[in-house]
Phi, psi and omega in degrees: 000319178299316183298319178301314181298316178299319179295313178301324177295315177302314182293321176297316181292337182285342183299118183280070185303326179304314180292313181300312183294320177300323178292315179301321179272008176059035177267182177284162176289121183295344178284353183246357181229167174053235181279353181066021179263148180270007179283173187301323185294315181282333175293325176297326174290321186282328190221005175103170187297318185298317178297321179293320180293318177299316179299317180300312180303309180298320182290324174298315182296321182285353173265318184288319185302314180300323183291314182295310185293311180300323180295324177292327181280316178233097186293069178224116183294325179296317179291323176300317180290328177295324173292325175298314179298324176298321178294318178297318177299319179298322180293319183285329182228069186287126176292345175282345179238033179060042180058034168248172182176207184266200185254358172084004186294306183289319178297321178294323177300317178297323178291315179298319182296315181289327186286313181205092183305319182297310179300321180297317180300320180290319179296325177296318177298321178296316179299309184296321178298312179294318181294316180295332179276323185249336187062024180251110183294318186295316177300314180301315181300312183296311182292325178288323178298315182291339178286338187298311177304321178296314178298318177297316181295318179297315186282314187265334187063021185250112183290327178297309179300317178300321184293317180293325175294322178301315179302316177298317179297319179296321176298315179299316180298315180301320181292346178259021187300320178294320177298320182297318176300318178291325175298318181291329176273359181063035182242003181288125183285155175276156186292136176208148177275000181295137175279144176288000000 
């Protein structure tokens, strides 16, 4: 039963809402413009702010739902987060997109929000502070993701939860490897709603 829940979590995370929403809003395919990412930031470029916001909400939900539902079925926070991690992996490597996908930030945010709202709120403040200072989404995402394992360990004192959170954070950072190269070369663009 647990294996089935993990698989369903992966499949929910795999739904490419960014591509679907961009089509609904009659925008361009986000995989063909800008960063070529299916996340909310690039969908906003491809199909406008409303499409980006809707994508953000849907991607957050597909991370939060597996955590909430799995915890109700099996009251284990570690298993619930494992299901959340499966959703993040599904978003990053979607079988519906030939195992390509997004960077896991919004889906990860949904997982973190459902898993520990207090830690999520602090990580969100970190994200917003860095974003308002730099207007660079990737840098804000990377640093806020890396803060989560530390926050979970600080708040819960649970090393197992912190380790699983660390795995999710590392996956998110890995998916930003091209952004990291551009950041190091001072070539990473600042956020704009303008379409490429």
